[in-house]
Every structure is written in C-alpha cells, then in structure tokens.
C-alpha positions in Angstrom: 3.6 1.0 -0.5 0.5 2.4 -2.1 -3.0 1.2 -1.1 -5.1 -0.6 -0.7 -8.2 1.5 -1.3 -10.8 0.2 1.1 -14.5 0.7 0.3 -16.8 -0.8 2.9 -19.1 -3.5 1.4 -17.2 -3.4 -1.9 -13.6 -4.4 -1.3 -11.8 -6.6 1.1 -11.2 -4.9 4.5 -8.0 -3.3 5.9 -7.8 -6.2 8.4 -7.8 -8.6 5.4 -4.9 -6.6 4.0 -2.9 -6.6 7.3 -3.4 -10.4 7.6 -2.1 -10.8 4.0 0.9 -8.6 4.8 1.7 -10.6 8.0 1.6 -13.9 6.1 3.7 -12.7 3.1 6.3 -10.4 4.7 9.7 -12.0 4.2 11.1 -9.7 7.0 8.5 -10.5 9.6 10.9 -12.4 11.8 13.5 -9.7 12.1 13.5 -8.0 15.5 14.1 -4.5 14.1 11.2 -4.8 11.7 8.7 -6.2 14.2 9.2 -3.2 16.5 7.2 -0.6 14.5 7.7 2.0 17.2 11.4 2.2 16.3 11.0 2.6 12.6 10.4 5.8 10.5 10.2 7.0 7.0 11.7 9.7 4.7 9.5 12.7 4.1 9.9 12.8 0.3 9.0 9.2 0.0 5.9 9.6 2.2 4.9 12.6 0.1 5.3 10.7 -3.2 3.3 7.8 -1.9 0.5 10.1 -0.6 0.2 11.7 -4.0 -0.2 8.3 -5.7 -2.7 7.2 -3.1 -4.7 10.4 -3.7 -4.8 9.7 -7.4 -6.2 6.2 -6.7 -9.0 7.9 -4.6 -9.7 10.4 -7.4 -9.9 7.6 -10.0 -12.5 5.8 -7.8 -14.5 8.9 -7.2 -14.6 10.0 -10.8 -14.8 6.5 -12.3 -11.9 7.3 -14.7 -8.9 5.1 -15.3 -8.1 1.7 -13.8 -9.3 1.5 -10.2 -7.0 -0.7 -8.2 -9.4 -2.4 -5.8 -8.1 -5.3 -3.7 -4.6 -4.4 -4.9 -1.6 -2.5 -3.5 1.6 -1.3 -5.0 5.2 -1.5 -3.8 7.5 1.2 -5.1 11.2 0.8 -5.5 12.5 4.3 -5.2 16.0 3.3 -6.3 14.7 2.8 -9.9 11.1 4.1 -9.6 9.7 0.7 -10.4 6.1 0.0 -9.3 4.7 -3.5 -8.8 1.0 -3.9 -8.2 -0.1 -7.0 -6.3 -3.5 -8.6 -5.6 -4.3 -9.6 -2.0 
C-alpha cells in the first residue's frame, strides 16, 4: 500500500484513513490478520513502496504531476498493477 500523504489542515487525517481501512478491510475478522505483531513484510516490497511514497512527497513539494491527496494505492506485486482509491 502507498499513502496516504497527510498534510495537516489540508487533507484528511491518518486517523481518518485508519478508520476507513478498518471499515473496508475484507480480512479484518481473520485472527492471523488482526494480530499485527505476528505479521511481517518482504524487504524488496517495502523498498519499492517506500520509493513510490517518496515520489508522492516530491510531487507535493514541487507541485509537479498529479498529487494524490486523500487517496492511497494498493499494489499487486504479482502483476505490478496499481489501483488508487479515494478514502
């Protein structure tokens, strides 16, 4: 997942995003998913997501490109598809 970019006084808050995620998550009732302390991630995936997130920040700071405010992306690393969603 990439984003959201949170800008105080401009965008929705991170708490708004978390509440949206809790409401919409189809896996929220699975025991393994709820126990975040037992989950992890793969380094290459974390690095790729961090690079995309950094580009979102650069776009905001430079005012260039489409700035994805109040949006986040989910990346399918099996086919490299990216789906941006409003929250």
